[in-house]
Each structure stands twice: as structure tokens, then as C-alpha cells.
N, C-alpha and C positions, 0 to 999 in steps of 0.2 A: 318616409318611415326608414329609421336607421337599421341597416343589414347586421345580423349578428356576426361578431368577430370569427374569423376562420380558424379552424384548430391547428395547433402545431404538429406538423408532420415529423414523426420520429421514425427512423430505421435503426433496428438492432441488428447487428451482424452475427451470423451463424458461421462459425469458423471451425475447422478440424481442430481437435485439441482442446477446445474451450471448456469451460466449466458451465455445465448446463444451467445451473442456478444463475449465473451472471447474465444468462440470455433471457431465461423465462422470468427471473425475478423482476428486472426493470418493466418487462410488458405487463407484470401483475400489479405494479406500483402504479404505472400510467392507467391501467383499466381501473384500479381502485379510485384514482383521482377523478375518473369520469364518471364513476357511480356516483361518488360522493357529491360531485358537482351537480349532477342531474337530480339527485334528491333534494338538493337546495332550490331546484328550480331554474337552474342556469344550464347552458349548453355544455357539452363534453368538450373539454379543452385540448384534448390530444387525440391524435389518430397515429397509433403507433403499430408496426408490424415487422415481421422477421424477414430479413433478406440475406442473400447470399452472393459472394462475388462470383460463383459458378454454379451451374445447373446441378441438381440432385442434393441429397441430404448431407449434412455436416455430422461428423462422428464426435462426440463429446469425448474428454480425455478418458471416462470410465465406460465407454462404448455406447452410451445412449444416442440413438440417431435422431438428429433433429431436421425435420423436413421444412427447409425455408419455404415460405409462401412464393417467392419469385426471385429471379435477378433482376434487379432494377435496369431501366435503361440508361444509357450512358449519359443522355442529356437531362435526365429527371433530376429534380432538386428536392432534397429534405431540409427541414429546418435544423433538426439535430440528428447526427449518427453516432450511435453508441457502440464502441468496440468492446467485446466481453474479456473476462480473465481467461487465462490458459494455464494448464498445469503440464509439467513434463518437459517436452522438448521445445524449450522457447525459441531455439535457432530455427524451428519451422516457420515461425512468423516472419523470418527474414525473406523467405521465399514466397511470400504473399505478395508478389509484385503487382498483381492485377487489383488487389484490394488497396494498396497503398496508392495506386494511380487513381483509383476511383475516389478515395478520401480525399486526395488533393484536389480533384475535380469538384467534389462537393464543396469543399472549403472556398474555393474560388467562386462558387455560385452563391456563396454566403451562410452556408450551413455551419452550425456550431459543431465541432468534433468532440467526443468525449471519449474517454477509455478507463478501463479498470485493470489494476494489477499489472500482469504481463502484457495485457493488450496494449499498455503504454508503448511497448517496444516497437508495435506496428505503427503506432501513431508517430513514433520518433523516426521510422523509415521513411516518411513523407518529407522529412526535412523541416517541418512547420514548427519543432520545438527549439531548433537551434538558436542560441543566444537568449533563451527564455527559460522560466521556471517550470518545473513540472515534478510530480511525485510518482512513485511506484511502490509495490510491496517492498516492505523494508529488507526482506530476505533476497531480494533481487537488485537491491541498490548498487553493490559493487560491480555486478556484471554489467548494468545498465550504464554506470559511470565510465566504465573501460570502454564500451562501444560507442557512447554518445558524450565525449568529453566537452563538447560545446553547449550541451544542456545544463542548466543550472538545477541540479537534482536536489530536492528537499524532501528525503525519505522520513523525516520526522513529522511531516505533515500528511493528514489523511486526505485532504482535497486541496487542488490548486485550481483556481479559475481565472483564466487569462481573458475571459469575455468570449472569445471565438474558439478556444481551446480549453478544455478542462480534463484533469487527470486525477484519478483516486488511487488509494493505496490497495490494501488487501482484498481478497476476493469479495467478502461480504460488505466492502465499501460501496457496491453497486447500489445498496440502500440508501447511504449517504448521498451518493451522487444522483440517484433518481429522484429522492426528495428535493435535492436542491434545485434541480431542473424543474421539478413541479412549482417550486417557490418562483423561479426566474420566469418561467413561461406561462404561469397561471397566477398564482398569489401564495404569499407567506400563509395565509390563514388556511387556504387549501392544503399545503403542505404539512402544517401542524396537525390538521385533522387526520390526514393519511397517516403520519407518524403515530397518532394515538390508536387508530383503527388497527394498525399492523404491529403495535407494541413494539415500535422502534424508538431507540434513544436518540432524539434530535440534538444536532449542533455539535457533533463529535468533531474535533479538530485535529488530534494527533494521533499518530500510530505508535509513538514512543512507549506507551505502556504495555503495548503487545509484542514489541520486537524481543527476541531473544538472542543473547550474544553467543555466537557460535564461534569459538576460538579457531582461526585457520591453523591446521597442522600439516597440510599437503604442499606446503610452500618449497620444500626441498632444502632447506637450510638447517642442517643437523645441528649447528652451534645454537641457532635460534631456538630450536625445538628442546635442547637442553635447558636453556633459559627459561623457557616456558613451564617445563616440568618443575624446575626449581621454584619458581614463582607461586605455581599451584600447590606445591607442597608446603609453602611458607605462608599460605593466605592468610591464615588466622592470627599471625604475628606480624612483628616488624619486617619489613622487607627493605632492601636497599639495592641502588643500581650496582654497588660493588660485589654484592652477594651474587647477583644475576650473572654479572660479567665474569666472576671466578667460576661459576658452574658452567658457563659457555666456553671458558677459556679463551675470552676475548678481552682486548681493553674496552673501556666504558664506553668511549666515543665510537668505536667500531661497532659495539653491540647496539648502541642507540640507533646507528645509521641502518644496520642490517635488521634490527628488529623491527623498526618502522617499516622498511621495504617489505617484510614478510607478513607482517600482520596488520599494518596500517595504524598501529599504536606505539606510544613510547612503553617501555616496561612498566612504568608507575601507571600510566593510564589503563594498561592491561590489567593490572592488579585491581584497579578501582572498578573495572567492568566485571571481573569475576567476582568480586565482593558484592557488588549490587545485584548479581544474578543469583548467588547464593541466598541473600537476603530475600529475593522474590520467592525462590522456592520455600522458604521457611514461612513467609508471610500466607502463601497459598495454602500450606499443607499442615501447620501446626498453630497451636494458640499461644505460643510463647510471645511475652511483651516484646515491643520495639525496643527498649532498653537491653533486653537480653539478646535478641537478635543482632543488635548493634555490636555487641560484645563478642557474639560468636562468629561474626564474619570479619572481625579485626578492627572494629572502630572503638576506641575507648571513649570518645567523645560523642554521645547520642545526637547532640546539636548538629554536629558536623555530618554524621551519617544522614540525619533527616535532610538537611541541605543538599548532599551529594545524591541521595535517592531521588529527591524530586527533580534535580537537574538532569539526571539520567532517563527518568520515566515519565516525567510531567505530572506525576501524583505525588502526595505524601504517603508515607508508609501506611498510615492508618485508611487513608482513601484508597490505595491499592488493595489493601486486605478486604476491604468492603466490596470491592468491585470482583476480585478474582479468586477469594478463598474457595477452596475445593470442599470444606466442610460443610 
């Protein structure tokens, strides 16, 4: 008589500063998968539990105390370990040496490691991402790239699966990651049923539609700041490198070099980002036509606007409005 397959053992870490939903949410998804599987006459595919790198409860970023079930033994092996999202003091993750060491040990024993949002920083502290692709929250991309230059960061992606290591973008990407794990460790059919029961849109691939362009202004270069202000004031009309350089009292080549160093963009790329951001706000909050919005943000050619909008956000203007309109 064939024995029933053993369940996948999953550990979800409870860490100080974590987002509580990114701890409890995955546990709920795996519990839902178990329930649905048992209702169909099959065994529960998952054994998931809350663990902690140290004794005692962990305090979430908004003060909720998470009482972890236990501190796992150093020799214990899980099939999957999931690191939650964190908010606020990301630097505190760099001091989680015990957790990073335990994660490396789990990986050496064959566990898959998964992390969400800022939790990817802790995963990177193990060294297991060096020379490999990863993603994290789009708003943390610059800080991540600065600390881990040897990681090939893909902030436009919602999920990166390397087989042994998985990384996911923003906080609620724990849903996408958890469903992906259900699909991998159990079956795509069970993952699809879970998504329907939880009213989760499956198959999301990109973070780009959610990313907000925050123009850096604390770079300390007053000339570049003058150029930024000039570009913002002329956003709806023709802009030239000559005009921006004149506003900054710099030569064009000097402005190009200093502007890129301060903002990460050329002046003209900076304008494109600002225009697309303005268009996003209008699509979210007004019924104006795409043609009208195109003109309002400085594009005389609506076709060019549509093309640039999709390149920046991953969606057409009409699809963006359907997803994000506030009306």
C-alpha cells in the first residue's frame, strides 16, 4: 500500500518591525490550501508554523505582539522558510545576524528561502543573492542596489523565482508569493482555487503599475535642484537641455553628468517620468479622455504618449484607469 506524500514543512519568521499581515497572511493562505485540499478528499499539503530567531514575542511595526510558536532547533530542516515584510527601520534587519545564520543553515539543508519586500534585505545579508537576480519593493530599490551592488536587482518584477530562493516585491506580494508556493509545492489547480476563494488576482508579474516616481531633492547639489525646478515649471511645454543648463548656470555636459549623479536620470528622462506621473494622477482622479490628458502633460502626439506610458507602467492608459481609477 503506497504511503501518502508527506506535507511541505513551512516556517514563517516573526521579526521585530515586521508587517503583521505578511506573517499571518501566508499562514492563512497555506491553511486555506489545506482546507480546500481536504474538502476534495486529499491530504493537507502543508504544515506551516510561526517561528522566531529568539525566544519571546516579536513586535510588529505598528506594535502588535506576535507570539511565535517556538525557536526552531539549529539542526532542524524546513522545506520552505519565508521572511516577512518590514516597515520603518530597514537597517535593523542588518543586525539580525542569528536569523541570517539560521537562514543560511536552512538553505544548506535544502530548504527554499523566500522573502517579501524589505525582508529581501535580510535574505541578501546571507550572501545567497550575490551574482543572482532578485526583486524588492520598488520604493527600496535604490537603497538595496547601493548596499548589494552584486545582486542583479529587478524592481520592475513582482516575483523572482530562482528555484532555491524566491523574492517578492511590495508588502501584499506575500499573496502572490504564497500562491506561487502553493502551485509549486502542491498543484497549480489548488493555487487557482485558493486565489478564487480569497478573491486574489492571480498571475501578477510586474510592480511597475504601482511604482510612484519620487523625485530626489535631498542630493545636496543646488545647481541640479535649480534645473529640476525649471523642468517641473516647464513640464507641460517644450523642454530642452539648453534651457535646463541655463537655469542651473552650468554647461550642458556638466549638467548631464551632475544631474545623472544626483537623480539617476538624464534631464529629459526626468521630464518623461514627471509627465507620466502627472498622467497617472489624471487617469486615477478625472474622467478626461486619454487624448486630453496627453496634451495636458506635454505630449502633442497621443500615440507617442500611449507608447511611453506603457513602457513606464506596463499598462496602457485605458488599462491603468480601469485598475486604479478612484472614482
